[in-house]
Kinemage of the C-alpha trace (Angstrom):
@kinemage 1
@onewidth
@group {chain A} dominant
@subgroup {mainchain}
@vectorlist {calphas} color= white
{ca met a 1} P 12.712 25.725 -10.496
{ca gly a 2} L 15.108 22.685 -11.497
{ca asn a 3} L 15.599 20.411 -8.541
{ca cys a 4} L 12.581 20.699 -6.122
{ca asp a 5} L 9.927 18.612 -4.338
{ca lys a 6} L 6.211 19.897 -4.997
{ca ile a 7} L 3.533 18.682 -2.770
{ca lys a 8} L 0.123 19.612 -3.322
{ca lys a 9} L -2.739 18.949 -0.890
{ca ala a 10} L -6.379 19.735 -1.483
{ca trp a 11} L -9.412 20.189 0.743
{ca ser a 12} L -13.141 20.399 -0.408
{ca leu a 13} L -15.512 22.356 1.556
{ca thr a 14} L -18.274 19.986 3.019
{ca leu a 15} L -21.325 21.239 4.942
{ca pro a 16} L -23.005 19.339 7.562
{ca gly a 17} L -25.108 16.405 6.140
{ca gly a 18} L -22.446 15.640 3.593
{ca ile a 19} L -23.081 18.202 1.066
{ca val a 20} L -19.936 19.016 -0.950
{ca leu a 21} L -19.573 22.693 -2.058
{ca pro a 22} L -17.820 23.520 -5.311
{ca leu a 23} L -14.955 25.012 -3.447
{ca thr a 24} L -11.843 23.491 -2.785
{ca trp a 25} L -8.696 24.777 -0.697
{ca glu a 26} L -5.394 24.127 -2.282
{ca ala a 27} L -2.087 24.305 -0.579
{ca glu a 28} L 1.221 23.811 -2.628
{ca thr a 29} L 4.927 23.171 -0.788
{ca ile a 30} L 7.796 23.488 -3.000
{ca thr a 31} L 11.155 22.620 -1.166
{ca pro a 32} L 14.318 23.050 -3.243
{ca tyr a 33} L 17.024 20.634 -2.814
{ca ser a 34} L 20.474 19.963 -4.470
{ca glu a 35} L 22.151 16.739 -5.383
{ca ala a 36} L 25.286 15.555 -3.940
{ca glu a 37} L 27.142 12.210 -3.962
{ca thr a 38} L 27.874 11.048 -0.346
{ca ala a 39} L 30.159 8.133 0.431
{ca val a 40} L 28.515 5.452 2.749
{ca ser a 41} L 30.231 2.730 4.332
{ca ala a 42} L 29.809 -0.816 3.354
{ca ala a 43} L 28.610 -1.729 6.924
{ca ser a 44} L 26.254 1.220 7.137
{ca ala a 45} L 24.714 0.326 4.019
{ca glu a 46} L 24.384 -3.304 4.764
{ca thr a 47} L 22.758 -2.666 7.783
{ca tyr a 48} L 20.408 -0.204 6.166
{ca leu a 49} L 19.302 -2.725 3.091
{ca lys a 50} L 18.807 -5.657 6.026
{ca ala a 51} L 16.545 -3.413 7.937
{ca arg a 52} L 14.608 -2.310 4.626
{ca leu a 53} L 14.399 -6.107 3.704
{ca glu a 54} L 13.134 -7.213 7.095
{ca glu a 55} L 10.545 -4.641 7.065
{ca arg a 56} L 9.451 -5.685 3.505
{ca leu a 57} L 9.278 -9.347 4.674
{ca glu a 58} L 7.116 -8.581 7.756
{ca ala a 59} L 4.724 -6.414 5.468
{ca ile a 60} L 4.129 -9.190 2.791
{ca leu a 61} L 3.909 -12.035 5.442
{ca gly a 62} L 1.399 -10.288 7.635
{ca glu a 63} L 0.384 -12.604 10.655
{ca gly a 64} L 2.655 -15.505 9.443
{ca gln a 65} L 6.086 -16.242 10.953
{ca val a 66} L 9.769 -16.751 9.633
{ca leu a 67} L 10.724 -20.236 10.189
{ca arg a 68} L 14.402 -19.731 8.765
{ca ser a 69} L 16.358 -16.784 7.130
{ca ser a 70} L 19.908 -16.322 5.823
{ca trp a 71} L 21.609 -13.318 4.309
{ca thr a 72} L 23.904 -13.277 1.344
{ca val a 73} L 26.116 -9.854 1.004
{ca thr a 74} L 28.068 -9.535 -2.158
{ca glu a 75} L 30.087 -6.418 -3.165
{ca glu a 76} L 30.845 -6.056 -7.110
{ca glu a 77} L 32.251 -3.103 -9.002
{ca gly a 78} L 31.182 -0.862 -6.235
{ca ala a 79} L 27.468 -2.012 -5.913
{ca leu a 80} L 26.541 -3.514 -2.735
{ca thr a 81} L 23.894 -6.495 -2.911
{ca val a 82} L 21.783 -7.731 -0.008
{ca thr a 83} L 19.922 -10.795 -0.426
{ca leu a 84} L 17.283 -12.294 2.061
{ca glu a 85} L 16.157 -15.746 1.667
{ca ala a 86} L 13.640 -16.762 4.111
{ca ser a 87} L 11.175 -20.078 4.897
{ca cys a 88} L 7.954 -18.580 6.370
{ca leu a 89} L 4.803 -20.479 7.585
{ca glu a 90} L 1.695 -18.297 6.583
{ca asp a 91} L -2.270 -19.540 7.013
{ca ile a 92} L -3.679 -19.151 3.569
{ca ala a 93} L -6.914 -20.991 4.229
{ca lys a 94} L -10.078 -19.284 3.764
{ca glu a 95} L -13.435 -19.673 5.597
{ca ala a 96} L -16.480 -20.238 3.459
{ca pro a 97} L -19.924 -21.535 4.282
{ca val a 98} L -20.622 -24.943 2.909
{ca ala a 99} L -23.866 -25.261 0.794
{ca glu a 100} L -26.360 -27.594 2.114
{ca glu a 101} L -26.996 -30.645 -0.050
{ca thr a 102} L -30.305 -30.751 -1.777
{ca glu a 103} L -31.799 -34.031 -2.751
{ca pro a 104} L -32.165 -34.806 -6.257
{ca gln a 105} L -35.817 -34.228 -7.574
{ca glu a 106} L -37.501 -37.201 -9.220
{ca glu a 107} L -38.550 -36.273 -12.888
{ca thr a 108} L -42.482 -36.717 -13.695
{ca glu a 109} L -43.646 -37.452 -17.046
């Protein structure tokens, strides 16, 4: 097959108590597809790209917050470029126990 997606899944047989047997069940799904060019409006592409950038920023930022953001959209030679510039606040502090200070020991001769 030329253009197709192949997805393989495998399951090992495990008995109660966690004993894994040397037996595996595999399933393979093959889905053929054909490629085709599709025109997308610039507005639709811009909306899609902005949504993907916002999702990526949220994933990277975690519990932080966006203080300010701005978008730049340019189209050059049929290519649409969407840029997100954001100023964010993120707590990067790490808690760690403080070692107790010990008094210097006296040297004996």
